[in-house]
C-alpha positions, 0 to 999 in steps of 0.5 A, a space after each residue: 505497449 511497455 508504456 502501457 506495462 508501467 501505466 498498468 502497475 502505476 495504477 495498481 501501485 496507486 489503487 493500493 495506496 489509498 487502500 492503505 489510506 483508506 484503512 488508516 483512516 476508517 480505523 478510526 471509525 467502529 462503523 466502517 471497520 465493520 461494513 463490509 467495504 472496511 471488512 474487504 479493505 483490511 483484509 486487502 491492507 492488513 498483510 502489509 500494515 502487518 508488518 511493520 505493525 510486528 516491529 513498531 510497536 503502538 505507543 500509548 494510543 498512537 501506532 506509529 507503523 502506518 506512517 512507516 509503511 507508508 513511506 516504506 510503500 512509496 519507495 517500494 513503488 518507485 523502485 517496483 517500477 523502475 526496475 520494470 521500467 528499466 526490465 523493458 528496455 532491456 528487452 525491448 519493449 
């Protein structure tokens, strides 16, 4: 059961990671941003990316905040899944 919980957690993080990437690449195409899928993805991802945009302003036309957000997300994912794994081991699942 514990491995299933870790697997589901991994899938959730992986799905959100791909939503972040789709949002970043979709931002290059105005048609995508105005589509229903683009609006939906932006609503899911923007709260996370917005945290980084507040602290890392764009340098001219280039916005480096999504790159930093992706690196941070990978670390968050690693620590969260490892913490979940250790918690599951602690309770004996």
